[in-house]
FIKOL-224277 format. One record per residue: x, y, z of N, C-alpha, C in turn; residue in three letters; residue number from 1. Coordinates in pm, whole numbers. Example, Ala and Ser with C-alpha at 12.3 -4.5 7.8 and 13.67 -1.06 7.14 Angstrom:
BEGIN
[[1319, -569, 780], [1230, -450, 780], [1320, -330, 780], 'ALA', 1];
[[1285, -225, 708], [1367, -106, 714], [1290, 3, 787], 'SER', 2];
***
This chain:
BEGIN
[[-2589, 660, 2105], [-2459, 702, 2054], [-2448, 668, 1906], 'MET', 1];
[[-2403, 765, 1826], [-2383, 738, 1685], [-2252, 668, 1660], 'GLY', 2];
[[-2234, 627, 1536], [-2110, 559, 1500], [-1996, 660, 1494], 'LYS', 3];
[[-1876, 610, 1521], [-1757, 693, 1512], [-1720, 712, 1365], 'LYS', 4];
[[-1694, 835, 1330], [-1668, 867, 1190], [-1518, 856, 1159], 'LEU', 5];
[[-1486, 782, 1054], [-1349, 773, 1007], [-1338, 845, 873], 'ILE', 6];
[[-1252, 945, 867], [-1222, 1014, 743], [-1117, 933, 668], 'THR', 7];
[[-1149, 895, 546], [-1059, 812, 467], [-1009, 893, 348], 'VAL', 8];
[[-882, 932, 353], [-822, 1000, 239], [-790, 897, 131], 'PHE', 9];
[[-792, 942, 7], [-768, 849, -104], [-875, 743, -114], 'GLY', 10];
[[-999, 780, -87], [-1106, 681, -75], [-1145, 616, -207], 'ALA', 11];
[[-1101, 670, -318], [-1129, 605, -446], [-1007, 529, -498], 'THR', 12];
[[-901, 521, -418], [-782, 446, -455], [-785, 306, -397], 'GLY', 13];
[[-675, 233, -413], [-671, 93, -371], [-684, 79, -220], 'ALA', 14];
[[-600, 149, -145], [-602, 134, 1], [-725, 199, 64], 'GLN', 15];
[[-744, 328, 33], [-856, 399, 92], [-989, 340, 50], 'GLY', 16];
[[-999, 300, -76], [-1122, 238, -123], [-1149, 107, -52], 'GLY', 17];
[[-1043, 29, -28], [-1060, -96, 44], [-1111, -74, 185], 'GLY', 18];
[[-1058, 29, 253], [-1104, 59, 389], [-1247, 110, 387], 'LEU', 19];
[[-1278, 201, 294], [-1414, 253, 288], [-1515, 141, 267], 'ALA', 20];
[[-1484, 49, 175], [-1577, -62, 150], [-1584, -157, 269], 'ARG', 21];
[[-1471, -176, 338], [-1473, -263, 456], [-1563, -206, 566], 'ALA', 22];
[[-1555, -75, 586], [-1642, -12, 687], [-1789, -26, 645], 'ILE', 23];
[[-1817, -1, 518], [-1955, -9, 470], [-2010, -151, 475], 'LEU', 24];
[[-1921, -250, 462], [-1963, -390, 466], [-1978, -443, 608], 'ALA', 25];
[[-1954, -359, 706], [-1960, -397, 848], [-2070, -316, 916], 'ASP', 26];
[[-2197, -337, 874], [-2304, -249, 922], [-2327, -254, 1072], 'PRO', 27];
[[-2288, -364, 1136], [-2304, -373, 1280], [-2186, -320, 1357], 'GLY', 28];
[[-2090, -264, 1285], [-1968, -215, 1348], [-1984, -79, 1410], 'GLY', 29];
[[-1872, -29, 1461], [-1873, 96, 1536], [-1849, 220, 1451], 'ASP', 30];
[[-1821, 200, 1321], [-1770, 312, 1241], [-1858, 346, 1121], 'PHE', 31];
[[-1856, 473, 1087], [-1910, 524, 961], [-1794, 585, 884], 'ALA', 32];
[[-1814, 606, 754], [-1703, 649, 669], [-1733, 782, 600], 'VAL', 33];
[[-1635, 869, 605], [-1635, 991, 523], [-1527, 970, 417], 'ARG', 34];
[[-1569, 956, 295], [-1478, 925, 184], [-1430, 1054, 119], 'ALA', 35];
[[-1300, 1075, 120], [-1240, 1199, 69], [-1181, 1173, -69], 'VAL', 36];
[[-1214, 1260, -163], [-1166, 1246, -299], [-1157, 1382, -365], 'THR', 37];
[[-1072, 1394, -465], [-1069, 1517, -545], [-1184, 1521, -643], 'ARG', 38];
[[-1243, 1404, -672], [-1346, 1395, -776], [-1473, 1331, -721], 'LYS', 39];
[[-1550, 1408, -644], [-1671, 1350, -583], [-1778, 1310, -684], 'PRO', 40];
[[-1765, 1361, -807], [-1862, 1325, -910], [-1817, 1206, -994], 'ASP', 41];
[[-1701, 1150, -965], [-1651, 1035, -1040], [-1728, 908, -1007], 'GLY', 42];
[[-1713, 809, -1093], [-1788, 684, -1076], [-1757, 616, -943], 'ASP', 43];
[[-1629, 612, -905], [-1592, 543, -780], [-1652, 614, -659], 'ALA', 44];
[[-1650, 747, -661], [-1708, 822, -550], [-1859, 805, -545], 'ALA', 45];
[[-1922, 805, -660], [-2068, 784, -664], [-2106, 647, -609], 'ARG', 46];
[[-2025, 546, -641], [-2053, 411, -591], [-2044, 408, -439], 'ALA', 47];
[[-1944, 477, -383], [-1932, 481, -237], [-2051, 554, -175], 'LEU', 48];
[[-2093, 662, -236], [-2208, 736, -185], [-2334, 650, -187], 'ALA', 49];
[[-2353, 577, -297], [-2469, 488, -308], [-2467, 381, -199], 'THR', 50];
[[-2345, 336, -164], [-2332, 231, -62], [-2346, 284, 80], 'ALA', 51];
[[-2352, 417, 95], [-2376, 474, 227], [-2267, 561, 284], 'GLY', 52];
[[-2163, 588, 205], [-2055, 675, 253], [-2093, 822, 239], 'ALA', 53];
[[-2041, 904, 329], [-2044, 1048, 310], [-1924, 1082, 222], 'GLU', 54];
[[-1947, 1143, 109], [-1838, 1175, 16], [-1813, 1324, 19], 'VAL', 55];
[[-1686, 1362, 41], [-1649, 1504, 46], [-1529, 1528, -45], 'VAL', 56];
[[-1517, 1650, -90], [-1407, 1688, -178], [-1294, 1751, -97], 'LYS', 57];
[[-1172, 1707, -124], [-1054, 1770, -64], [-934, 1737, -151], 'ALA', 58];
[[-828, 1814, -135], [-708, 1800, -216], [-587, 1799, -122], 'ASP', 59];
[[-496, 1705, -143], [-380, 1693, -54], [-287, 1813, -62], 'LEU', 60];
[[-303, 1895, -163], [-224, 2018, -173], [-290, 2136, -104], 'ASP', 61];
[[-408, 2116, -48], [-488, 2223, 11], [-518, 2188, 157], 'ASP', 62];
[[-438, 2241, 250], [-452, 2205, 391], [-589, 2242, 445], 'VAL', 63];
[[-643, 2355, 402], [-774, 2397, 453], [-881, 2294, 419], 'ALA', 64];
[[-875, 2238, 298], [-974, 2137, 259], [-955, 2009, 342], 'SER', 65];
[[-831, 1976, 377], [-806, 1858, 458], [-861, 1878, 600], 'LEU', 66];
[[-844, 1999, 652], [-898, 2027, 786], [-1050, 2012, 786], 'ARG', 67];
[[-1115, 2063, 683], [-1262, 2051, 676], [-1303, 1904, 671], 'ARG', 68];
[[-1225, 1824, 598], [-1259, 1682, 584], [-1246, 1607, 716], 'ALA', 69];
[[-1169, 1661, 810], [-1148, 1596, 939], [-1244, 1646, 1047], 'LEU', 70];
[[-1323, 1744, 1016], [-1411, 1805, 1115], [-1507, 1701, 1174], 'ASP', 71];
[[-1502, 1684, 1304], [-1593, 1593, 1372], [-1558, 1446, 1363], 'GLY', 72];
[[-1444, 1412, 1301], [-1408, 1271, 1283], [-1340, 1215, 1407], 'ALA', 73];
[[-1365, 1088, 1431], [-1294, 1013, 1537], [-1157, 967, 1487], 'TYR', 74];
[[-1154, 918, 1362], [-1031, 861, 1309], [-1003, 913, 1170], 'GLY', 75];
[[-878, 891, 1126], [-838, 933, 990], [-742, 830, 933], 'ALA', 76];
[[-770, 786, 812], [-676, 702, 738], [-605, 791, 637], 'TYR', 77];
[[-473, 799, 652], [-393, 894, 577], [-301, 820, 481], 'CYS', 78];
[[-310, 852, 353], [-231, 783, 252], [-199, 880, 140], 'VAL', 79];
[[-81, 865, 82], [-41, 941, -37], [-13, 843, -149], 'THR', 80];
[[-7, 894, -272], [12, 806, -388], [132, 855, -469], 'ASN', 81];
[[247, 798, -440], [370, 838, -511], [356, 818, -661], 'TYR', 82];
[[295, 708, -703], [296, 671, -845], [205, 761, -928], 'TRP', 83];
[[115, 832, -866], [34, 929, -940], [119, 1049, -980], 'GLU', 84];
[[211, 1089, -893], [287, 1212, -913], [430, 1184, -958], 'LEU', 85];
[[489, 1078, -903], [631, 1044, -923], [719, 1165, -893], 'MET', 86];
[[683, 1237, -787], [758, 1353, -741], [781, 1339, -591], 'SER', 87];
[[902, 1303, -548], [927, 1289, -404], [893, 1415, -325], 'PRO', 88];
[[932, 1531, -375], [905, 1655, -301], [756, 1678, -284], 'ASP', 89];
[[681, 1649, -388], [536, 1669, -379], [474, 1571, -280], 'ARG', 90];
[[519, 1445, -281], [462, 1349, -187], [496, 1387, -43], 'GLU', 91];
[[620, 1427, -19], [660, 1468, 115], [577, 1587, 162], 'ILE', 92];
[[554, 1682, 72], [473, 1799, 106], [329, 1758, 136], 'ALA', 93];
[[274, 1667, 57], [137, 1624, 80], [123, 1549, 212], 'GLN', 94];
[[222, 1465, 244], [217, 1394, 372], [220, 1492, 488], 'ALA', 95];
[[303, 1594, 478], [309, 1695, 584], [177, 1772, 593], 'LYS', 96];
[[115, 1800, 478], [-15, 1867, 479], [-118, 1784, 556], 'ASN', 97];
[[-120, 1654, 530], [-216, 1569, 602], [-185, 1569, 751], 'ILE', 98];
[[-55, 1553, 784], [-17, 1551, 925], [-53, 1682, 994], 'ALA', 99];
[[-27, 1794, 927], [-60, 1925, 985], [-210, 1938, 1007], 'ASP', 100];
[[-288, 1887, 912], [-434, 1894, 925], [-482, 1810, 1044], 'ALA', 101];
[[-422, 1691, 1062], [-464, 1609, 1177], [-426, 1674, 1308], 'THR', 102];
[[-311, 1743, 1312], [-269, 1810, 1436], [-364, 1923, 1473], 'LYS', 103];
[[-427, 1983, 1372], [-521, 2093, 1397], [-661, 2042, 1425], 'ALA', 104];
[[-679, 1910, 1425], [-812, 1850, 1443], [-823, 1786, 1581], 'SER', 105];
[[-942, 1735, 1609], [-965, 1662, 1734], [-969, 1511, 1711], 'SER', 106];
[[-914, 1466, 1598], [-912, 1323, 1566], [-838, 1246, 1675], 'VAL', 107];
[[-895, 1132, 1717], [-837, 1052, 1825], [-739, 946, 1775], 'SER', 108];
[[-761, 893, 1656], [-678, 782, 1606], [-646, 805, 1459], 'HIS', 109];
[[-517, 817, 1429], [-468, 836, 1293], [-397, 709, 1250], 'ILE', 110];
[[-430, 658, 1135], [-356, 547, 1076], [-286, 602, 952], 'VAL', 111];
[[-154, 607, 959], [-72, 664, 850], [-10, 548, 771], 'TRP', 112];
[[-46, 537, 645], [5, 431, 559], [146, 467, 514], 'SER', 113];
[[243, 391, 561], [382, 428, 542], [465, 310, 497], 'THR', 114];
[[593, 334, 475], [690, 231, 437], [825, 269, 498], 'LEU', 115];
[[921, 178, 491], [1051, 204, 549], [1127, 311, 471], 'GLU', 116];
[[1208, 388, 542], [1308, 475, 479], [1433, 390, 461], 'ASP', 117];
[[1459, 349, 338], [1567, 253, 312], [1704, 311, 342], 'THR', 118];
[[1715, 444, 348], [1844, 508, 374], [1894, 482, 516], 'ARG', 119];
[[1805, 434, 603], [1849, 398, 738], [1937, 274, 738], 'GLU', 120];
[[1923, 190, 633], [2007, 71, 621], [2107, 81, 506], 'ARG', 121];
[[2076, 160, 406], [2166, 177, 291], [2196, 326, 276], 'VAL', 122];
[[2304, 374, 333], [2335, 518, 324], [2354, 563, 180], 'PRO', 123];
[[2334, 691, 159], [2344, 746, 23], [2483, 724, -38], 'LEU', 124];
[[2586, 718, 45], [2720, 701, -11], [2755, 554, -37], 'ASP', 125];
[[2662, 463, -11], [2682, 321, -40], [2636, 295, -184], 'ASP', 126];
[[2732, 286, -274], [2699, 281, -416], [2677, 140, -470], 'GLN', 127];
[[2671, 39, -380], [2631, -93, -432], [2484, -90, -473], 'HIS', 128];
[[2411, 10, -423], [2276, 39, -471], [2277, 185, -516], 'MET', 129];
[[2241, 213, -642], [2252, 352, -691], [2169, 449, -610], 'PRO', 130];
[[2223, 567, -590], [2146, 677, -533], [2066, 743, -645], 'THR', 131];
[[1938, 766, -620], [1847, 820, -721], [1809, 964, -686], 'LEU', 132];
[[1806, 1047, -787], [1768, 1187, -773], [1853, 1259, -668], 'GLN', 133];
[[1972, 1205, -641], [2067, 1268, -550], [2035, 1255, -404], 'GLY', 134];
[[1918, 1199, -367], [1872, 1203, -228], [1810, 1074, -177], 'ARG', 135];
[[1786, 979, -265], [1708, 862, -226], [1773, 733, -275], 'PHE', 136];
[[1740, 624, -208], [1770, 492, -259], [1646, 432, -326], 'LYS', 137];
[[1533, 435, -254], [1406, 389, -310], [1305, 501, -288], 'VAL', 138];
[[1291, 592, -383], [1212, 712, -357], [1072, 686, -302], 'PRO', 139];
[[1000, 587, -359], [860, 572, -317], [848, 510, -178], 'HIS', 140];
[[955, 450, -126], [957, 410, 14], [1012, 522, 102], 'LEU', 141];
[[1123, 579, 61], [1192, 677, 146], [1106, 798, 177], 'ASP', 142];
[[1026, 844, 80], [943, 962, 103], [842, 938, 215], 'THR', 143];
[[786, 817, 218], [689, 787, 324], [759, 773, 459], 'LYS', 144];
[[871, 698, 460], [944, 683, 586], [993, 816, 640], 'GLY', 145];
[[1040, 903, 552], [1085, 1036, 593], [971, 1117, 654], 'GLU', 146];
[[849, 1091, 609], [734, 1167, 655], [678, 1118, 788], 'SER', 147];
[[726, 1003, 837], [673, 950, 963], [684, 1050, 1077], 'ASP', 148];
[[791, 1127, 1077], [817, 1218, 1189], [714, 1329, 1202], 'LYS', 149];
[[636, 1353, 1099], [539, 1462, 1104], [413, 1423, 1181], 'HIS', 150];
[[392, 1295, 1204], [267, 1251, 1266], [281, 1240, 1418], 'PHE', 151];
[[175, 1274, 1487], [170, 1282, 1633], [170, 1141, 1693], 'ASP', 152];
[[278, 1106, 1763], [291, 971, 1818], [183, 937, 1920], 'ALA', 153];
[[122, 1037, 1979], [20, 1010, 2081], [-114, 972, 2019], 'SER', 154];
[[-124, 983, 1887], [-251, 950, 1821], [-236, 857, 1700], 'ARG', 155];
[[-112, 824, 1661], [-89, 761, 1531], [-49, 614, 1542], 'THR', 156];
[[-103, 533, 1451], [-49, 401, 1420], [20, 411, 1285], 'THR', 157];
[[148, 369, 1281], [223, 365, 1155], [196, 229, 1091], 'TRP', 158];
[[133, 230, 976], [76, 111, 913], [155, 79, 787], 'PHE', 159];
[[234, -28, 792], [321, -64, 679], [254, -170, 592], 'ARG', 160];
[[239, -138, 467], [174, -227, 373], [279, -314, 302], 'THR', 161];
[[233, -398, 209], [318, -487, 132], [290, -473, -17], 'SER', 162];
[[368, -544, -96], [348, -549, -241], [206, -591, -273], 'PHE', 163];
[[136, -512, -352], [-2, -547, -391], [5, -658, -497], 'TYR', 164];
[[-63, -767, -472], [-76, -866, -579], [-153, -808, -698], 'TRP', 165];
[[-233, -708, -672], [-308, -641, -779], [-216, -574, -881], 'ASP', 166];
[[-87, -555, -845], [9, -503, -943], [22, -596, -1064], 'ASN', 167];
[[-12, -723, -1046], [-5, -817, -1158], [-115, -789, -1260], 'LEU', 168];
[[-217, -716, -1217], [-325, -678, -1309], [-306, -537, -1363], 'ILE', 169];
[[-279, -442, -1273], [-287, -301, -1308], [-153, -231, -1329], 'TYR', 170];
[[-43, -295, -1292], [85, -225, -1295], [185, -292, -1389], 'PHE', 171];
[[134, -382, -1472], [220, -445, -1572], [317, -546, -1518], 'GLY', 172];
[[294, -602, -1400], [389, -694, -1338], [347, -840, -1349], 'MET', 173];
[[239, -867, -1422], [193, -1004, -1437], [277, -1083, -1535], 'GLY', 174];
[[248, -1213, -1551], [324, -1296, -1645], [311, -1244, -1788], 'PRO', 175];
[[422, -1255, -1861], [425, -1211, -2001], [490, -1320, -2086], 'ARG', 176];
[[438, -1340, -2208], [497, -1443, -2294], [625, -1394, -2361], 'PRO', 177];
[[720, -1486, -2377], [838, -1455, -2456], [810, -1487, -2603], 'ASP', 178];
[[913, -1484, -2687], [892, -1505, -2831], [837, -1643, -2863], 'GLU', 179];
[[863, -1738, -2773], [813, -1875, -2795], [675, -1897, -2734], 'SER', 180];
[[623, -1795, -2665], [494, -1809, -2599], [501, -1854, -2455], 'GLY', 181];
[[621, -1882, -2405], [638, -1923, -2265], [611, -1805, -2172], 'GLN', 182];
[[521, -1825, -2075], [490, -1720, -1980], [603, -1709, -1876], 'LEU', 183];
[[646, -1586, -1851], [748, -1562, -1751], [701, -1458, -1651], 'GLY', 184];
[[733, -1481, -1524], [700, -1388, -1417], [830, -1331, -1363], 'PHE', 185];
[[847, -1200, -1374], [972, -1135, -1337], [967, -1088, -1193], 'VAL', 186];
[[1060, -1138, -1113], [1076, -1091, -975], [1224, -1103, -941], 'LEU', 187];
[[1297, -990, -944], [1443, -994, -930], [1489, -1001, -785], 'PRO', 188];
[[1451, -1112, -718], [1485, -1127, -576], [1547, -1262, -545], 'MET', 189];
[[1590, -1337, -648], [1650, -1466, -623], [1555, -1558, -548], 'GLY', 190];
[[1607, -1619, -440], [1524, -1710, -361], [1470, -1642, -235], 'ASP', 191];
[[1474, -1509, -232], [1423, -1435, -116], [1272, -1417, -124], 'LYS', 192];
[[1210, -1407, -9], [1065, -1398, -3], [1018, -1252, -10], 'LYS', 193];
[[908, -1233, -82], [845, -1102, -96], [713, -1102, -20], 'LEU', 194];
[[696, -1017, 81], [565, -1003, 144], [465, -942, 44], 'PRO', 195];
[[351, -1005, 29], [249, -956, -63], [112, -963, 1], 'GLY', 196];
[[17, -891, -60], [-118, -886, -3], [-215, -840, -111], 'ILE', 197];
[[-340, -883, -100], [-447, -830, -184], [-477, -688, -140], 'ALA', 198];
[[-492, -598, -236], [-519, -458, -201], [-642, -444, -113], 'ALA', 199];
[[-745, -524, -140], [-867, -512, -61], [-843, -555, 84], 'GLU', 200];
[[-747, -644, 105], [-717, -687, 242], [-644, -581, 321], 'ASP', 201];
[[-575, -489, 253], [-513, -378, 326], [-621, -297, 396], 'ILE', 202];
[[-730, -269, 325], [-840, -195, 386], [-902, -269, 503], 'GLY', 203];
[[-919, -400, 488], [-977, -478, 597], [-884, -482, 718], 'LYS', 204];
[[-755, -492, 693], [-658, -488, 804], [-659, -351, 872], 'CYS', 205];
[[-669, -246, 791], [-674, -111, 849], [-796, -95, 937], 'ALA', 206];
[[-909, -151, 896], [-1029, -147, 982], [-1001, -221, 1112], 'LEU', 207];
[[-927, -333, 1104], [-890, -404, 1225], [-804, -320, 1319], 'GLY', 208];
[[-718, -235, 1262], [-637, -145, 1343], [-725, -44, 1415], 'VAL', 209];
[[-822, 13, 1342], [-912, 108, 1408], [-994, 39, 1517], 'PHE', 210];
[[-1034, -86, 1494], [-1109, -158, 1596], [-1024, -185, 1720], 'LYS', 211];
[[-894, -202, 1699], [-803, -224, 1812], [-789, -99, 1898], 'ARG', 212];
[[-810, 17, 1836], [-817, 142, 1911], [-687, 182, 1979], 'GLY', 213];
[[-697, 223, 2104], [-583, 281, 2176], [-466, 185, 2186], 'ALA', 214];
[[-491, 54, 2184], [-381, -44, 2194], [-288, -36, 2073], 'ARG', 215];
[[-338, 18, 1961], [-257, 25, 1839], [-183, 158, 1825], 'ALA', 216];
[[-218, 256, 1905], [-157, 388, 1893], [-12, 384, 1939], 'ILE', 217];
[[74, 449, 1860], [217, 450, 1888], [290, 328, 1834], 'GLY', 218];
[[217, 237, 1768], [276, 113, 1717], [303, 120, 1567], 'GLU', 219];
[[405, 45, 1523], [425, 15, 1382], [363, -122, 1357], 'TYR', 220];
[[266, -128, 1269], [198, -254, 1237], [212, -278, 1088], 'ILE', 221];
[[273, -390, 1052], [288, -426, 911], [197, -541, 874], 'GLY', 222];
[[148, -541, 749], [53, -644, 707], [100, -712, 579], 'VAL', 223];
[[67, -841, 570], [95, -921, 450], [1, -1040, 449], 'ALA', 224];
[[-32, -1086, 329], [-114, -1206, 314], [-30, -1331, 311], 'GLY', 225];
[[89, -1321, 251], [185, -1431, 248], [323, -1374, 217], 'GLU', 226];
[[426, -1450, 254], [564, -1420, 214], [604, -1531, 116], 'HIS', 227];
[[630, -1495, -10], [655, -1595, -115], [778, -1559, -197], 'LEU', 228];
[[850, -1660, -242], [957, -1638, -338], [899, -1624, -478], 'THR', 229];
[[981, -1576, -570], [937, -1567, -709], [900, -1703, -765], 'GLY', 230];
[[977, -1807, -730], [947, -1941, -778], [814, -1990, -723], 'ALA', 231];
[[788, -1962, -595], [659, -2002, -537], [544, -1929, -603], 'GLU', 232];
[[561, -1801, -633], [456, -1726, -701], [434, -1780, -841], 'MET', 233];
[[543, -1816, -911], [530, -1871, -1046], [455, -2004, -1043], 'ALA', 234];
[[480, -2088, -943], [408, -2214, -933], [259, -2191, -908], 'ARG', 235];
[[228, -2094, -822], [87, -2063, -796], [20, -2009, -922], 'ALA', 236];
[[91, -1926, -997], [38, -1873, -1123], [15, -1986, -1223], 'LEU', 237];
[[109, -2078, -1232], [95, -2191, -1324], [-32, -2271, -1293], 'SER', 238];
[[-53, -2298, -1164], [-171, -2375, -1123], [-299, -2299, -1155], 'HIS', 239];
[[-303, -2170, -1124], [-425, -2092, -1143], [-457, -2071, -1291], 'ALA', 240];
[[-354, -2044, -1370], [-374, -2013, -1512], [-379, -2138, -1599], 'LEU', 241];
[[-343, -2251, -1540], [-338, -2379, -1612], [-245, -2370, -1733], 'GLU', 242];
[[-136, -2295, -1715], [-30, -2280, -1814], [102, -2268, -1739], 'ARG', 243];
[[208, -2326, -1789], [336, -2313, -1720], [382, -2167, -1714], 'PRO', 244];
[[424, -2126, -1597], [481, -1993, -1576], [617, -2012, -1510], 'VAL', 245];
[[720, -1953, -1568], [854, -1966, -1511], [892, -1836, -1441], 'VAL', 246];
[[970, -1850, -1336], [1021, -1734, -1264], [1145, -1682, -1335], 'HIS', 247];
[[1144, -1553, -1372], [1261, -1490, -1433], [1322, -1395, -1329], 'ARG', 248];
[[1453, -1404, -1313], [1521, -1337, -1203], [1641, -1256, -1254], 'ASP', 249];
[[1616, -1145, -1326], [1728, -1065, -1372], [1797, -996, -1254], 'PRO', 250];
[[1927, -968, -1264], [1993, -891, -1159], [1927, -753, -1145], 'PRO', 251];
[[1930, -695, -1026], [1868, -563, -1007], [1917, -460, -1108], 'PRO', 252];
[[2046, -464, -1144], [2099, -366, -1240], [2031, -380, -1375], 'ALA', 253];
[[2002, -504, -1415], [1933, -526, -1542], [1789, -476, -1531], 'VAL', 254];
[[1722, -506, -1419], [1585, -459, -1400], [1580, -306, -1407], 'TYR', 255];
[[1677, -240, -1344], [1680, -94, -1346], [1694, -39, -1488], 'ARG', 256];
[[1750, -118, -1577], [1775, -72, -1714], [1656, -93, -1807], 'SER', 257];
[[1547, -149, -1757], [1435, -183, -1845], [1371, -61, -1910], 'PHE', 258];
[[1383, 55, -1846], [1347, 179, -1914], [1207, 231, -1892], 'GLY', 259];
[[1118, 155, -1832], [984, 208, -1808], [992, 308, -1692], 'PHE', 260];
[[896, 400, -1681], [900, 499, -1572], [903, 431, -1435], 'PRO', 261];
[[1003, 462, -1356], [1014, 405, -1223], [1093, 275, -1217], 'GLY', 262];
[[1152, 231, -1328], [1226, 104, -1327], [1343, 108, -1230], 'ALA', 263];
[[1412, 222, -1224], [1525, 232, -1131], [1479, 226, -986], 'ASP', 264];
[[1369, 292, -956], [1310, 291, -823], [1272, 147, -784], 'ASP', 265];
[[1200, 77, -873], [1155, -58, -842], [1272, -156, -836], 'LEU', 266];
[[1372, -137, -923], [1489, -223, -917], [1558, -212, -782], 'GLY', 267];
[[1574, -90, -733], [1632, -70, -600], [1542, -128, -492], 'ASN', 268];
[[1411, -114, -509], [1318, -168, -410], [1334, -318, -396], 'MET', 269];
[[1334, -390, -509], [1348, -536, -502], [1485, -574, -444], 'PHE', 270];
[[1589, -499, -479], [1721, -526, -423], [1719, -509, -272], 'GLN', 271];
[[1657, -402, -224], [1648, -376, -80], [1572, -488, -9], 'TYR', 272];
[[1458, -526, -65], [1377, -629, 0], [1448, -763, 4], 'LYS', 273];
[[1528, -792, -99], [1605, -917, -99], [1719, -912, 2], 'ALA', 274];
[[1792, -801, 6], [1907, -790, 95], [1867, -784, 242], 'GLU', 275];
[[1749, -731, 268], [1702, -719, 406], [1574, -800, 424], 'PHE', 276];
[[1577, -922, 370], [1459, -1009, 373], [1408, -1030, 516], 'GLU', 277];
[[1497, -1063, 607], [1455, -1095, 744], [1387, -975, 809], 'ALA', 278];
[[1447, -857, 793], [1391, -737, 855], [1259, -696, 789], 'GLU', 279];
[[1255, -702, 656], [1136, -656, 585], [1019, -752, 609], 'TYR', 280];
[[1046, -882, 598], [939, -979, 625], [901, -976, 773], 'CYS', 281];
[[1001, -960, 859], [973, -960, 1002], [883, -847, 1047], 'GLY', 282];
[[883, -739, 971], [797, -625, 1003], [655, -642, 952], 'ALA', 283];
[[626, -758, 888], [495, -781, 827], [449, -922, 859], 'ARG', 284];
[[390, -938, 974], [348, -1070, 1023], [216, -1112, 960], 'SER', 285];
[[217, -1229, 894], [94, -1283, 838], [-4, -1318, 949], 'VAL', 286];
[[46, -1377, 1057], [-41, -1415, 1168], [-109, -1293, 1229], 'ALA', 287];
[[-32, -1185, 1248], [-90, -1061, 1302], [-192, -1002, 1206], 'GLU', 288];
[[-162, -1010, 1077], [-254, -959, 975], [-386, -1035, 980], 'SER', 289];
[[-378, -1166, 1004], [-500, -1247, 1009], [-582, -1215, 1134], 'ARG', 290];
[[-516, -1176, 1243], [-591, -1132, 1361], [-668, -1004, 1331], 'LEU', 291];
[[-605, -915, 1255], [-672, -790, 1217], [-784, -816, 1117], 'LEU', 292];
[[-763, -914, 1030], [-856, -941, 920], [-870, -1092, 902], 'ASN', 293];
[[-967, -1153, 969], [-984, -1298, 958], [-1013, -1346, 815], 'PRO', 294];
[[-1051, -1257, 725], [-1080, -1295, 586], [-957, -1285, 497], 'GLU', 295];
[[-839, -1266, 555], [-715, -1247, 479], [-697, -1356, 374], 'LEU', 296];
[[-671, -1313, 250], [-653, -1408, 140], [-507, -1450, 126], 'MET', 297];
[[-487, -1576, 88], [-357, -1621, 40], [-342, -1579, -107], 'THR', 298];
[[-221, -1594, -160], [-199, -1564, -302], [-284, -1655, -389], 'PHE', 299];
[[-292, -1783, -353], [-373, -1875, -433], [-520, -1834, -431], 'ALA', 300];
[[-570, -1792, -316], [-710, -1749, -308], [-732, -1623, -390], 'ALA', 301];
[[-635, -1530, -385], [-647, -1409, -465], [-647, -1443, -614], 'TRP', 302];
[[-560, -1534, -656], [-556, -1574, -797], [-689, -1638, -839], 'LEU', 303];
[[-745, -1721, -754], [-871, -1785, -787], [-980, -1682, -813], 'SER', 304];
[[-975, -1572, -739], [-1078, -1468, -751], [-1053, -1375, -868], 'LYS', 305];
[[-924, -1347, -900], [-894, -1239, -993], [-814, -1279, -1117], 'TYR', 306];
[[-784, -1406, -1134], [-697, -1447, -1245], [-753, -1406, -1382], 'LYS', 307];
[[-884, -1401, -1394], [-944, -1368, -1524], [-917, -1224, -1566], 'SER', 308];
[[-878, -1139, -1471], [-851, -999, -1502], [-704, -975, -1542], 'ARG', 309];
[[-623, -1076, -1532], [-480, -1061, -1553], [-448, -1062, -1702], 'MET', 310];
[[-391, -953, -1756], [-353, -953, -1898], [-230, -1042, -1917], 'PRO', 311];
[[-234, -1124, -2023], [-127, -1221, -2045], [-56, -1199, -2178], 'LEU', 312];
[[-62, -1077, -2230], [4, -1051, -2359], [66, -913, -2356], 'SER', 313];
***
């Protein structure tokens, strides 16, 4: 019997790439990987091919290409990237394209990377949190949650991720010096805890979901490496960087006014996670994540591995 093939969409991105590498690093496991990308000739795709992945070209806007990418696969990891497009309508359409392609396939296990639809707890007419684009509270969460209904419950695991600690490297969220040189870490959540995780651990946890098989189908499974307050993260940063880092906690309204693309979306996101701390953290069990991925990193372990990549200016 050959290995079961998992089609991984977004295989050159953070989540999909993490899963593809996790499968490739598990040579005695049950799975092989088909890495799906728009750019099969890119460096990331070439590296996956060299490591043993089957690399195929497909586009989330092209359902026919998605169907071809699923041909003969046992499983599919389905993910969209809001921040590449920053278009809710486009992301919703792409999620439906993936779902439609899986429905037309013989795939047995679908893992759909999703997030909560915040409008289920904060209605659009509740103006203590601004409504954005006339239809959303937190667009990059709501679009994924809204798309959950398109996936076949008899084959799907709804897989909820957490804040990537890698955002401190690649998304401009790391410590920054003020005019006096004091490093500050901005997290507008007061003393509330933020579930976070290393991006590479998302892929390892997703592999754990596929290994769990039929027991995971129909379930919502959330993953996190730790639940930490901004002050706790600042202390860990101070220790790792060997420089004092203070937690800065502007009100969500101030964060929304910062002006960078998506500031209003992220400001609402942090407000939502703070106001619904128990529910949001409760949906992301660290203990369950460690069962899926025994190599799960803590924030301190992640910092030890990646602190040198963090821009501090």
